[in-house]
Structure formats: C-alpha cells, structure tokens
C-alpha positions in Angstrom: 71.9 18.8 96.5 70.0 22.0 97.4 73.2 23.6 98.7 75.1 22.4 95.6 72.6 24.2 93.3 72.9 27.4 95.3 76.7 27.2 95.0 76.5 26.7 91.2 74.2 29.6 90.8 76.5 31.8 92.8 79.5 30.8 90.7 77.4 31.5 87.5 76.4 35.0 88.8 80.0 35.7 89.8 81.2 34.8 86.3 78.7 37.0 84.6 79.5 39.9 86.9 83.2 39.6 86.3 82.8 39.5 82.6 80.6 42.6 82.7 83.4 44.5 84.5 86.2 43.3 82.3 87.3 46.2 80.1 89.5 46.3 76.9 92.5 48.5 76.5 91.8 51.2 73.9 94.5 53.2 72.2 94.3 55.9 69.5 95.8 59.1 68.0 94.1 62.5 67.6 95.3 64.8 64.7 94.0 67.9 62.9 93.3 68.4 59.3 96.9 69.2 58.6 98.0 65.8 60.1 99.5 67.5 63.1 99.0 65.9 66.5 96.5 67.6 68.8 98.1 67.9 72.2 95.9 68.0 75.4 92.7 66.9 73.7 90.1 65.5 76.1 89.1 61.9 75.4 86.1 60.6 77.4 83.6 57.8 77.4 80.2 59.6 77.3 78.3 59.5 80.5 81.1 58.0 82.6 84.2 59.2 84.4 86.5 57.2 82.1 88.8 59.5 80.2 92.3 60.5 79.2 94.3 63.4 77.7 96.3 63.1 74.5 100.1 63.4 74.9 102.6 65.4 72.8 102.1 63.0 69.9 98.3 63.1 70.2 98.2 59.5 71.5 95.8 58.3 74.3 95.1 55.1 76.2 92.1 54.2 78.3 90.1 51.1 79.4 86.6 50.6 78.1 84.7 48.0 76.0 81.4 49.8 75.1 79.8 53.2 74.9 80.5 56.4 72.9 83.9 57.9 72.7 83.9 61.7 72.8 87.0 63.8 71.8 87.0 67.6 72.3 89.4 70.4 72.1 89.1 74.2 72.1 88.7 75.5 68.6 87.7 72.2 67.2 84.3 70.5 66.7 83.6 67.7 69.1 84.1 64.2 67.6 82.0 61.2 68.7 82.3 57.5 67.7 80.9 54.2 69.0 83.5 52.0 70.7 81.7 48.8 69.7 84.5 46.5 70.6 87.2 48.4 68.7 90.7 48.7 70.3 92.4 51.5 68.2 91.1 54.8 66.8 92.6 57.3 64.3 90.6 60.5 64.9 90.8 63.7 62.8 89.4 66.9 64.4 87.8 69.6 62.3 88.3 73.3 63.1 85.2 75.0 64.5 85.5 78.3 62.6 82.5 79.8 64.5 84.3 79.4 67.8 87.6 80.6 66.5 86.0 83.8 65.1 84.4 84.6 68.4 85.6 87.9 69.7 87.1 88.1 73.2 87.5 91.4 75.1 91.2 91.9 76.1 93.3 94.8 77.2 92.4 98.0 75.4 90.5 96.2 72.7 89.3 92.7 71.5 90.7 89.7 69.7 89.4 86.6 67.9 89.9 83.4 69.9 91.9 82.0 67.1 94.7 84.7 67.7 94.7 84.5 71.5 98.0 83.4 73.1 97.5 84.4 76.7 95.4 82.9 79.5 92.1 84.6 78.9 88.7 83.4 79.9 85.4 84.9 78.9 81.8 84.3 80.0 78.5 85.8 78.8 76.6 87.8 81.3 73.3 86.1 80.5 74.9 82.7 80.9 76.3 83.6 84.3 73.1 84.9 85.7 70.8 82.2 84.3 68.9 80.4 87.1 70.5 82.5 89.9 68.4 84.5 92.4 71.0 87.2 92.9 71.4 90.8 91.8 75.2 90.8 92.4 77.5 90.1 89.5 80.3 89.2 91.9 78.2 86.6 93.7 77.0 85.2 90.3 80.6 84.7 89.2 81.3 82.1 91.9 82.5 78.9 90.4 82.1 80.2 86.8 85.7 80.9 85.8 88.7 78.6 86.5 91.2 80.3 88.7 88.8 83.0 89.9 88.0 82.5 93.6 85.2 84.5 95.1 84.4 84.1 98.8 81.8 85.7 101.0 81.8 86.1 104.8 78.0 86.8 105.0 74.8 86.3 103.1 73.5 89.7 104.1 72.8 91.8 101.0 75.1 94.8 100.9 77.3 93.3 103.6 78.5 90.1 101.9 82.2 90.8 102.6 83.0 89.6 99.1 86.7 88.8 98.4 88.0 88.3 94.9 91.3 86.5 94.1 92.4 85.7 90.6 95.9 84.4 90.9 95.7 82.7 94.2 96.4 84.0 97.8 100.1 83.1 97.9 101.5 86.5 96.9 103.3 88.3 99.7 101.5 91.5 98.5 98.0 90.0 98.8 96.7 92.3 96.1 93.2 92.2 94.5 92.7 92.0 90.7 92.2 95.1 88.7 88.5 95.6 87.7 87.4 97.7 84.7 83.8 98.4 83.6 83.7 99.5 79.9 87.4 100.2 80.1 87.3 102.4 83.2 88.8 101.2 86.5 86.2 100.4 89.1 86.0 99.5 92.8 85.7 95.9 93.8 82.3 96.4 95.3 80.9 97.9 92.1 80.6 94.3 90.8 77.8 94.1 93.4 76.2 97.4 92.5 75.9 97.5 88.7 72.8 96.0 87.1 73.7 92.4 86.2 71.2 92.5 83.3 73.4 95.1 81.6 76.5 92.9 81.4 77.3 91.6 78.0 80.5 89.7 78.8 83.2 89.3 81.5 86.8 88.6 80.5 89.4 87.5 82.9 93.1 88.1 82.1 95.4 85.9 84.1 99.0 86.1 82.9 100.9 88.3 80.4 97.7 89.3 78.8 97.2 91.6 81.8 100.6 93.1 81.6 99.5 96.0 79.4 97.8 97.5 82.5 101.1 97.7 84.4 101.7 97.0 88.0 98.1 97.5 89.0 97.4 94.2 87.1 99.8 92.1 89.1 96.9 90.1 90.5 95.1 89.8 87.1 92.4 91.8 85.4 88.6 91.5 85.3 87.0 93.3 82.3 83.3 93.9 82.3 81.6 94.9 79.1 78.1 96.2 79.0 75.5 95.5 76.3 75.1 97.9 73.4 72.2 98.5 70.9 71.7 96.2 68.0 70.3 97.0 64.5 66.6 96.2 64.2 63.1 97.3 65.2 62.6 99.0 68.5 62.0 96.4 71.2 61.1 96.6 74.9 62.2 93.8 77.1 61.2 93.2 80.7 62.7 90.7 83.1 61.9 90.3 86.7 62.2 87.9 89.6 60.8 87.4 93.0 62.7 85.1 95.4 62.3 83.8 98.9 65.1 83.6 101.4 64.4 80.8 103.8 66.2 79.3 106.8 67.9 76.2 105.5 69.5 75.0 108.7 68.8 76.3 112.2 71.3 76.6 115.0 71.5 73.3 116.9 70.1 75.0 120.1 68.0 73.3 122.7 64.6 74.8 123.6 64.0 76.0 127.1 62.3 72.8 128.3 65.1 70.5 127.0 67.7 72.8 128.5 66.0 72.6 131.9 65.7 68.8 131.6 69.4 68.4 130.9 70.3 70.6 133.9 68.0 68.5 136.2 69.6 65.3 135.0 73.1 66.7 135.3 72.4 67.9 138.9 70.9 64.6 139.9 73.9 62.7 138.5 76.2 65.0 140.4 74.2 64.2 143.6 74.6 60.5 143.1 78.3 60.9 142.5 78.7 63.2 145.6 76.5 61.0 147.9 73.6 63.4 147.9 75.6 66.6 148.5 74.8 69.0 145.7 73.4 72.5 144.9 71.2 73.9 142.1 72.8 76.3 139.7 71.6 79.9 139.8 67.9 79.1 140.7 66.1 76.8 143.2 65.2 73.3 142.4 61.4 73.9 142.1 62.1 76.5 139.3 64.1 74.0 137.2 61.6 71.2 137.7 58.7 73.4 136.6 60.6 74.4 133.4 61.7 70.8 132.8 58.0 69.9 132.9 57.2 72.5 130.2 55.4 74.9 132.6 55.7 78.6 132.9 57.2 79.8 136.2 56.3 83.2 137.6 57.6 84.3 141.0 60.6 85.7 142.9 63.8 84.3 141.4 67.2 85.6 142.3 65.7 88.5 144.3 63.5 89.7 141.4 60.0 88.9 140.3 60.5 87.1 137.0 58.6 85.3 134.3 60.3 82.2 132.9 58.8 80.6 129.8 60.4 77.4 128.3 58.6 78.1 125.0 60.3 81.4 124.4 62.5 81.4 121.3 64.8 84.3 120.3 65.7 82.7 117.0 62.1 82.5 115.8 61.4 86.1 117.0 64.3 87.5 115.0 64.8 85.3 111.9 62.3 84.1 109.3 61.5 83.9 105.6 62.0 87.1 103.7 61.3 88.1 100.1 63.5 89.8 97.5 62.7 91.1 94.1 64.3 92.6 91.0 62.9 94.3 87.9 64.7 95.3 84.7 63.4 97.1 81.6 65.6 97.5 78.5 64.8 99.3 75.2 66.7 98.5 72.1 66.6 100.5 68.9 69.0 100.5 66.0 69.5 101.4 62.4 72.6 101.2 60.2 74.0 104.4 61.6 72.5 104.7 65.1 72.1 102.0 67.8 70.7 102.8 71.2 70.3 100.6 74.3 68.6 102.0 77.4 67.9 100.1 80.6 66.3 100.8 84.0 66.7 98.4 86.9 65.4 98.1 90.5 66.2 95.5 93.1 65.4 95.0 96.8 67.2 92.2 98.7 66.8 91.3 102.3 68.6 89.1 104.8 67.0 86.5 107.0 66.5 89.0 109.8 62.8 89.3 109.6 61.8 91.5 112.5 63.4 94.7 111.0 64.7 95.6 107.6 68.2 94.5 106.9 69.2 94.6 103.3 69.8 96.8 100.2 67.9 98.6 97.5 69.5 99.3 94.1 68.5 101.7 91.3 70.2 101.5 87.9 70.0 103.5 84.7 72.2 103.1 81.6 72.2 104.4 78.0 74.7 103.2 75.4 74.7 104.9 72.0 76.7 104.0 68.9 76.6 106.6 66.1 78.2 106.3 62.7 78.8 109.7 61.1 80.1 108.3 57.8 82.0 105.3 56.5 85.2 106.6 58.1 84.1 108.1 61.5 82.2 106.2 64.2 81.4 107.2 67.8 80.3 105.6 71.0 78.7 107.2 74.0 77.6 105.8 77.4 76.0 107.2 80.4 75.1 105.3 83.6 73.8 106.0 87.1 73.9 103.4 89.9 72.6 104.0 93.4 72.7 101.5 96.2 71.3 102.1 99.7 72.2 99.5 102.3 70.2 99.9 105.5 70.9 97.8 108.6 70.3 97.9 112.4 73.0 99.6 114.4 72.8 97.0 117.2 71.9 93.4 117.4 73.1 92.0 114.1 75.8 89.4 114.8 75.0 89.2 118.6 73.8 85.7 118.1 71.7 83.8 120.7 72.7 85.2 124.1 70.8 83.0 126.5 69.0 79.7 126.8 65.4 80.0 125.7 63.4 80.7 129.0 63.2 84.5 129.0 60.2 86.2 127.3 61.0 89.2 125.1 58.1 91.3 126.2 56.5 92.0 129.6 52.6 92.1 130.1 52.6 95.8 129.1 54.2 95.1 125.7 57.5 96.6 126.8 60.9 95.0 126.1 61.5 92.6 129.0 65.0 92.1 130.4 66.3 91.0 133.7 68.8 88.6 132.3 71.9 90.7 131.4 70.8 93.3 128.8 70.4 90.5 126.2 67.0 91.2 124.6 68.0 90.9 121.0 64.7 92.2 119.7 65.0 95.4 121.6 68.5 96.1 120.2 67.4 95.4 116.6 64.3 97.5 116.7 65.3 100.4 119.0 69.1 100.5 118.8 69.4 102.8 115.8 70.2 102.4 112.1 73.1 102.5 109.7 72.2 103.9 106.2 75.0 103.6 103.7 74.3 105.2 100.3 76.6 105.0 97.2 75.9 106.9 94.0 78.0 106.6 90.9 77.6 108.5 87.7 79.6 107.4 84.7 79.9 109.1 81.3 82.2 108.5 78.4 82.8 108.7 74.7 85.0 107.3 72.0 85.7 108.4 68.5 87.2 106.0 65.9 88.6 107.0 62.5 89.1 104.3 59.9 92.3 105.1 57.9 91.6 102.3 55.4 92.1 104.8 52.6 95.7 105.0 53.6 96.2 101.3 54.2 93.8 98.5 55.0 93.4 97.7 58.7 94.7 101.0 60.1 92.6 103.1 62.5 93.0 105.7 65.2 90.8 106.3 68.2 90.4 108.7 71.2 88.3 108.3 74.3 87.4 110.2 77.5 85.6 108.8 80.5 84.4 110.4 83.8 83.3 108.7 87.0 81.7 110.7 89.9 81.2 108.9 93.1 79.3 110.3 96.1 79.1 108.2 99.3 77.2 109.1 102.5 77.1 106.9 105.5 75.0 107.9 108.5 75.4 105.8 111.6 73.0 106.4 114.5 72.8 104.8 117.9 69.7 105.5 119.8 68.3 104.8 123.3 67.2 101.2 124.2 65.0 100.8 127.3 64.4 97.4 128.8 61.9 96.8 131.6 61.3 94.3 134.4 58.3 92.0 134.4 55.8 93.7 136.7 57.1 97.0 138.0 57.9 97.9 141.6 54.3 98.0 143.0 53.2 94.7 144.7 49.9 93.8 146.4 49.6 92.9 150.1 50.3 89.2 149.4 53.5 90.0 147.6 52.3 89.3 144.0 52.8 91.9 141.2 50.3 94.6 140.6 49.7 95.2 136.9 47.2 98.0 137.4 49.7 100.7 136.6 50.2 99.4 133.1 53.9 99.9 133.1 57.1 98.1 134.2 60.1 99.3 136.0 63.1 100.4 133.8 65.7 97.7 134.3 68.3 99.1 132.0 68.7 101.8 129.4 71.3 103.3 127.0 73.2 106.2 128.6 73.2 109.6 127.0 76.9 109.1 126.2 76.1 106.0 124.1 73.5 107.9 122.0 75.5 109.3 119.1 75.6 110.0 115.3 78.4 109.6 112.8 78.4 111.1 109.3 80.9 110.1 106.7 80.9 111.8 103.3 83.2 111.0 100.3 83.3 112.7 96.9 85.5 111.3 94.1 85.9 112.6 90.6 87.9 110.3 88.3 88.9 111.2 84.8 90.7 109.1 82.2 91.8 110.0 78.6 93.3 107.9 75.9 94.6 107.9 72.3 95.4 104.8 70.3 96.5 103.7 66.9 95.5 100.2 65.7 96.7 98.1 62.8 95.1 94.6 62.0 95.8 92.9 58.7 95.6 89.3 57.4 98.1 88.2 54.7 97.7 84.7 53.2 96.3 83.2 56.3 98.7 85.0 58.6 97.4 87.7 61.0 99.4 90.8 62.0 98.2 93.1 64.7 99.7 96.2 66.3 98.4 98.6 68.9 100.1 101.7 70.4 98.8 104.5 72.5 98.8 106.5 75.7 96.5 107.1 78.6 96.2 109.8 81.3 94.3 109.7 84.5 93.3 112.2 87.1 91.7 111.5 90.4 90.2 113.9 93.0 89.2 112.7 96.4 87.5 114.5 99.3 86.4 113.0 102.6 84.6 114.6 105.6 83.7 113.0 109.0 81.5 114.3 111.8 80.6 112.9 115.2 78.7 113.9 118.3 77.4 112.2 121.4 74.5 113.0 123.7 71.8 113.4 121.2 68.8 115.3 122.6 66.2 113.2 120.6 66.1 109.8 119.0 63.8 110.7 116.1 66.3 112.9 114.1 69.9 112.3 112.8 71.0 115.9 112.6 74.5 116.3 114.0 73.5 119.7 115.7 71.3 117.8 118.1 74.3 116.3 119.8 76.5 117.7 122.6 78.9 120.2 121.0 81.6 119.5 123.6 81.8 115.9 122.2 82.2 117.0 118.5 84.7 115.4 116.2 85.4 116.6 112.7 88.0 115.6 110.1 88.5 116.0 106.4 
C-alpha cells in the first residue's frame, strides 16, 4: 500500500508538471496606423526567450499560455499586452515621433532617422563609455554596434594592437574602415588617443550610405562627432575615475618544489621500468630531493656554485596589481549667438607589469565654438590638441616565463643573479633600456554656413577648411644588462664562497654592439577644404533633400630615421654618443 501511494503521488506530480509546460499556439498580426502590415517587427514574451518575427503580411506565430507579449519595431512605440489565455492578437503600432526626429550624422551632414534608407548605426559617446574603465574609444566600442568587429592582441595600454573591421574580413583587399573625426580623416589609432569624454556620437555607415566618400570607404565609414557648447549658464563639469588592474588568471605553472617533486617521481618510475638503471637529469639526485622537500640548496652544481630556491617566483616578481586614472574637466557656456565648449583631459594607464612602468599617458585639450553673426550667417570653429606618450621596456616584455621556479633573481649583494642561460627577466625589464613613443596631433578647423532662405526655403551654402598637424617621435634605446653569479670567484679554504668582497662575478653582459639607439621622427601636415550647397524641404508630408559640393585635400609627409651602435654611456639617449662608423640615416 505504501508503494502504491508513492506511485500515485508520482503520477499526480507528473500530471501537474506536464500541464504546466503545455503551451498554447498564439497567432496575430501587427499593423501601423495606416493599416499597413509591419514587416520584421519583434514579438517576444517578456522575460523569456520565446519570440518571433512578423512576416511580409505582419503575421506572427509562437507558443505561450501566459505572460506579457511585447511588440517592438524601430520608429514605433513598444506595445505590451497580457496574454491571459488569448490565442489571437490584432496589434496596431503607433509611430514614435521623438525617435524618428532624432538626427543621425551621415556623410557630409546629418539626417533624421525617419528619412534614412541606408544601413547606418549611431551610438552616443556617453552611453558607450558608461561603466567602462577605459580611456580608449576603440576599446569601448567593442560589442556596441552590430557588424563592427574590434579585436585586441594585447591588454597593454598603448600597445593593444587594435584591429577594426566593419564589413567582415572576407574581402581580398582586407581594407580597414575609413575613420573621420569631425569630418576630417583620421588614423585608426586616433580612436585610442582622443579624449573619450569629448565624443558626442559615433555613426557607422555600412553600405551605400558610405559611397559618398569614394573608394576609401570600401570597408565602411566610422564618423566621430565631438560635443559642442549648449545654450545656458556657464557650467563646469568634472569627471574622473581610478581603476585597478589585477591578475584574473595566472599561468598554470608549477612552483619550484612541485616541479622537483614531479621530476623525482618521473625518474623513480623510469628506474622501475628500466630495472634500476637510470640517471638524474642535469643535476645530481641529492639536489632534486632537497628541492622536492622544499629546502634551499646551495653548493657546487654543474661546475658552478649555485643557489637554488624552490620558493623563487618570476611571475610574482614581474606582474602585480597596478592602478590607472583619468580626469576630465569641461566648461560649457552659451547664449543665443555664441556657444563654447572647452575640455581638458588627462589619463594614465598601466599594464600588469608592476616592476617597471609599462603604459601610456594622455593629455587632451579641445575648444569648440559656434558663433552666429546674424540670422543668415553662422560659423563653427574647433581647435584640439592630443598628446600620447607610450613608454615601455625595451627588453623583457613578451619573454614569458623562461625557467622553472628554482633560480633566485638577486645574489647576496643585491645584483641580478643568473647562471641559468641569461634568463633573468627582472634584469632585462629594469636595465635593458626603454622605448618612448610620443604622438602629438593639433587639429584646427572652421565652417561658415549661409542660409539662403530669402531666396527659397531650405536652401543653404557652406564652406569649410580643416588642418591636422601630426608630430611623431619614437626613441628606442637598448642599454647594458649585467648579470652576476652567486658568490664571486673567491672561495675560502674549505671551498665555500667568500662574501667578504661584497660583489659577484660577472656571468654575462650586453656587448657594446648591442647597446644602441634608434630615433624615428615623422611630420605630417594634412589640409582639407570643401564647399557645399544644401536643399532640404518638406512638401505635404514628403521630404526632398539635395546636397552637392566639392572637396580638396593636400597631404605633406616627412620622415627621418637615425641609428647608432656602441653607445659610450647608458644614461643618455643622444645619437652622437654612439659609434659614428655604425651610423644609419634615412629620410
């Protein structure tokens, strides 16, 4: 009887469970206020993954028996209704005029969303940056715009290796999208250099909407528009952040003791398989057993007096938690005729290399001015200056973990210890030289617009001129690295090391031929000029727009390169301190 009751209870629970999962078939049609079917509307049960898309007649079908049905489509207000056991719905969507009137930046101008016919996506700068501890616009755009793929090969600030693809990587030309900042063509890396707090919006043109820029836009266009002043009382806004970079996941590397334990076990197993005939790899048995027991070993190993410490850890010596910071001050002031926005920005980002500085510092300044002379003539001016200095070690970065963790990094005298293949990573990072890469960009531009509404409503002409001056200096310097043995050459009578001299014996050092300096300097002056005529008029609910114009560009480029080996001192980077017979110079 007891088992029978249990079986009955199981059947009852199964029945209840099955009835809970049984779902009704729901159908419906979505139309607009003109009784036209809405094609491609999104129909979804709120809070679930149950959903469907309307067909060419606005019809949809899905399975559900309860919850809230949500219908949405671009340019229309979202519609919600309770399912409550219903099986058919007739849904009328209302136009969202606020959304349709939103202005989107496109090629050489802007349009309302209601009149867009191309594949254009736009995001607000503040929305993209919200909650992200980054000072790079490119990095912040990851995952924000459909079809825009941004990848990074590194997390090191200034050396991220950012790649941007807008129309996929299947083109045989493998071209990058064209990037414009306030209408002026920019380098891809400038998305990492400009102040992200200055960005008003970012538009992405994916198809024929980009064609107006010609062949350079074959891979799409990214348009960055900066913020401008707004009418109102003078206001000062400060925004800042401090963020911590921490190691999320360590390399799966065994410590020195575990490494020695594994080698002891492997050697013993080899002995059993080979009937007791075996030999110890590299060092004698007593050395490995001391390390496997977690003990420090000091003595003659491999013909040299060595210190072996199973607690040594190159990873912890090099990497650690680092801090980054960014600060931005903006001043907004505006009246009916004059609007000004000025901003100052500073950022300092570091990588996870903690023992030396590996990162970038950025300085940004921008002033955008709008001035209305009278009801017919208006002007726009903008000036900006961006400076980025990326400073990294010349040697050591990317060398990884060279040896298992049994070698100390310093000898008793505080010198860099190495008798294990010139693999002291700390010595290379701290003493191997530096790479200082400095980019400076000055942008200046102006635009004059004349409203010809007195001739015909909606007609205007405009002219603009923009200049961009880029100065780039990269100084690469490789200096001497000296590594020492554990105790020096002097020994006491019993053969033990004598530390009384206070210095070790030089085990290896960089040759004079490998002490060099490289200087690379680039100077670019880019100019662009344009003249346009615009006509935009609405007649009885129909919109007609026309734009015609011409642009001209001029680009001047200079590059100089210097190189010398055999530097006489390590404290200075001057090229004249090198051996003149090794000099290289191009330009």
